[in-house]
N, C-alpha and C positions, 0 to 999 in steps of 0.2 A: 494431543498433549501440552500445549502450550494452555487453551483453554483449562484445563484440571489441576496443570500448575500457581495458573493467577487466582482459579477459584478459591483451591486451597488454602492460599496463602491470606485471601482475601477474607476467609472462612474464620481463619486462624485471629484476624484483626479484629475482625467485630467479636468474635468473642472476648476477646483483651480488653473490649472498650466498652462492651456489653450493651451493644446495640444488634436487632437486628441487618442480618443479611437482606435487603431490599432493590427494587425496580420502582423508584418513585415516579408516580403518575404515570409507571408502566412506559417509561420514552423508551428501553431497550426493546422491550414486546410488541411497541409501535412500530419502529424503525427494522425492526429484524423480518414484519409482515410488510411493510411497504418496499423493500430491498428484496426481498422473496419474490412480490408479483413483479420487481421490475426486471429481475432476473429472469423469468417465464416471459416476459413479452419479448426480452432479448433475442432466449434462445429461440421462441417463435420468428422471430426476425432472422436471425442467423440460418435458421433451416427450407424458409422461402427466398432469401437470396442465394444459396446455395445452389439451391434445386434451379432455378432461376438461369443463372451462372453454368450450370450443366447442360439443361435444356437450349442455352441462347434465346429466353423470351423473359418478359415482364410478367407474363401469366406463367408459371409452370403446372404442369397438369398435375393431380392428387398422388397421382402414382409414384411422380417425381418426388413430389413433396416428403411422401411415406418412405422412399427410399435414403433419401439423405437422413434423415430423421434416424430411423436402423442404424445406418451407417456411421453419425456421427454420436449422438445423442444415445450412446448404448446405457444399459440400467447401472452399469460402474459409472461411467463417467455421471449420471445424473446424482449419484449417494454422493460421489468425491465434489461434487461442487456444494450439492448441500450441508456436507458435515464442513465446509469450509467454510461456508456463509454461518451456519449455527455456529459456531467452534468460535468464529472470530465477535458476533455479539453477544454469546458467552461471557469471553475475556472480556469485553468493553464492560459487562455487568458488573462485574469482580473489579475492576479498573474504576469504574465510578463508587463503587462500597470504599475502595481503599483511599481516593483521594478525600472522601467526604471526613477520612476519619484522621487524615493529618492535628487538626488542631486540637482533636480530642486526646492523642495518642504520646503526640510533642505538646502539650499548652504552654503557651509563654514562648517559643521560642520561633524568634525569627531571625535571618538572615537579611534582608532587604537591606539597611544600613551597609554592613559589609560587600555586595552586591555592586549597591550604586557606587559606592566608593572605589570600586573595581574597574569598574566601565567610567567612570569619572578618570582614575589613571590612562585609560586608553586614550582621552579624548584633551587631553593636556587640561585635567581640571573642572571639566565644560560637560555638562548632563549632553548625553547625545539625544535625547528627545526635544529638549530646548533650540539645539543645533539644526536639528530636523525643521521644525517650526519657521523659525527665521528664515531658512533658507527656503521653502517649500510653501511657506506659508499656512494659514489657518482656515483656508476657504474650502474650494472647490477640491483640494487635494486630499481632506481630509473625509469629505464624501466617495470620493474613488477610492481612498485605501478603508474604508469603512467597509464598502462593498468587498472589495477583496478581503480581505480579512471573514467578514460572515460568510462569504461564499464557500469558504471551507468547509463548515458542516455539509453541503450537498457533493463537495469535491470526493469526500473520502469514500461512501458508500457506490457514489457515480462510478469510479474509478475501479472499487473492487468489481461490482458486477459487470463493466466491461472486461476488466481482465478474466476473469472466469469463464465467462461466453465466448470471449473473440479471440483470446489469448490464444500462439500459435498452435502452443501445443498444451495440453491440460497440465504436467510438470509446470509450466510457466504459472498457470494462475494460481497454482496453488501455493506455489513459491511466495508469489507477493502478497496472497492471503496470510500466508504464514509469517513473512514479516513483518505485516503492519501491525498483525495480534500482537509478534514480540512487542513493538513499540509500547504496546499499551501497558505492559510490563514492567517494563525498563521502566518509562516514564512515572509509573506508580513507586517506584524504588528510589526514582530522585526525588519527589517532594519530601518523604522522609529522611532522606540525605540531607537537604539542606531547604528548610521547610521557609518558605515566602510567597509575599501575597502578591506584590509584582508594584512599578510606580506608580500605575495610575491609583492603587488602593492606601498605597504606601506614602504620598505625595502628591495628594488631588489638585491640589492647589497649583503644580505644572501644567496641568492639563485643561486649568478652568476655562482659557481661550477658544479651545475648541467649540465647533457648533453642536449642536443635537445631532448625532449622528445613528444610525441602528448598531453599533457597534457601542456607543457612548450609553445606549438604552439597555445593551445586551450586559453592559458591565454592572447598572446599578440594577438590574433584577439581581443578578448573581450578589452583588452584595447584600440586599433583602433576602439571599434563600440564605447567605452565610450566620446572619442575625437569626434568623427562623431555626436553622439548625443546630444553633450554638441552646440556646433557650428549651429545643427537648430533641435533642441527636432522635431518639428514640421514636420518635411522630412516624407514621407510615411515609407520610409527604414529605418529611424531612431531607435535605440531600444538600451540600456547598460544593460548590465545583470550581472554587478560587485555588491556584497555585501557580508558582511563578515559575521555579525552577526544576525541571528542564522544561524548554518550550518543546511540548508534542505537535503545536500546528507547524513548525517548521521540520520537525524530526520527520512528520509523514510525508509530507511535503515533497523534503530530500529523498527520504524512500523510494517513491515516484519515481523522482525522476533519474534515480541512479537505476532502479528496476527497468523503467523503460531502455535506456541503453543496456541492460542485462540481457534482456528479452529480444532485441534486436528489433525494436520498433521503427518504425518512420522517422525521418528527420525532424517534418515538421511538429509531428506530436514531441519529439523530445525537445525542441526550440523552444513548442507553446510552455512547459511544466518547466524550463528554465525560468520562464518568463515569471510565471503564475511564482517558482520559488523566490526569485528578486523582489517582486512586488509584496509577498508574504511575509519577508522576512523585514523589510522597511517596513509595514504597517505594525507590526508587531511592538516596535519600537516606537514607531511616530504616535500610535493612539496608548501607548503607556500598559500596554500589556506584559511586555519582557523587559528583561535587561537584556544587554549586548550578550551576555555573557551565558544567560538563559539558550539563546539561539546559539551558540557554539557548544553549548554541551548537546542541542538538540540534534546537530551535526554527527556526533560522537554517538548517540543513541540507536540512529539512523544506519552508522553503518557498521556498529555490533549488530542491529536487528537483520540486518541484510548478512551478515555474515554466519550468525545462527541459523536463520531461513534456510543457507545451502546447505547446512552442516546436516539440518533435521530433516531436509527432502530429498537432499543428493542431487538436488540442480546444479548443472554447470553454464556459466555465463555463453552467450552466443559464441564470443568472440574467444573462449577457451574449446568451445568444440571445434569450432572454425581449425585453430590453431591442431587441434586434436589431431581432425581429418588430415592436416598437409603433412603432419609429423608419421601417418601410418601409409602415406603415398609414396610408391616407388622410385627413386631418384636416380638410381644407378641406370648401368645396361640392360636392355631387356634379356632374362635369362633364354635359354638355349630352347629350352620347352615349351616358352610360351612364342619365341618366333617360331617355331616347327607348327604349335595350331593358329598361329599368324598368316602362315602360309599354307595350312591344307584350310583355312574358312574361305581363302581365295576357290579353291578348289569343288567343294563341296558347297553347298546351300547352305544360309544360314539357317543357325536354329537346328542344324543334324551333327550328332555326334561323330564322336572316330569310327566305333565298331558298327555304327549302321553304313556308313562310306564302305568302309572295309567289305561286311557281306554283299552290297550290291556291287562291289567291283567283282566278289567272286562269282557273284550271279551273271553279270554279265560276260566273265571268262569263261564260265559253264555252256552259255550259251553259244557263244563263238564257237567253242569245242565240238559242239551238236550239229 
């Protein structure tokens, strides 16, 4: 449903801009193929590990592996995981087309000055990126934060694959995939709401002292792609990926961190995700990708995406399920019928019904009479 709605919006937008709906350089197709292969490898690993646990050996037999495969990876589960994966990347394809069209459908509109003034108001008239540069320096920290930012490219597909394969239950994995997909659509809508390019593109002099990092190389490449796209938007390989408000970098990682709590995942994993989130938030401002308000808007998008995903999938957070189970437990005195049953269970073997016990007593009585 999310994929269909986002694609429909992208087709309407490309038609309005008189630009074809496309996948430049087949980026989305290649990523889908790569993540699909990763999911298959993880499924094999999942089956082997579970078979080894059941057999209590590091080398489970083929029969044990086949048994786990039939039990866990049914056709229904496989179709659900495959459809979630394909839908996620179809939504991403539509998102890329929508993002490219922002300068065409809103030509000349830019809110960079207003966003910059707003964040300076938060910091007493100072530029938050400049404050970070003076506080953290512009050497090793820039390299580290660059790596943190660029790793986001791998974070999304890997986290999606892990959730779909290793999630405690299938609905949890589908819920996470749906929440991530909704982020794409909401993010594209925010780009049209407040078109902006971000601090490093609006005021590049403020970031001239930063070293030549991978993030800086990526920014230069994106600037060249935007210029090529504006020269010939209809070209088969033309696309632009610059948009600041809101930060999907932040919204996606915040979604993952909150989803980890909702799914009841391990404490170490949850802490690790919050560390990644904090470092990513710092990197977006330090490297000039986003304004502070962009990150705040990203938080709102994540919360909205998670709420919508719960509604669409029917998923209930693990804490809510625990509370629900507690409410269903009897808290008052044990009913008389239950007490009787408990008393009978002492006299009769476990698993024996009352009628069977009565029949046995009658038989024994008959034997004594004879």
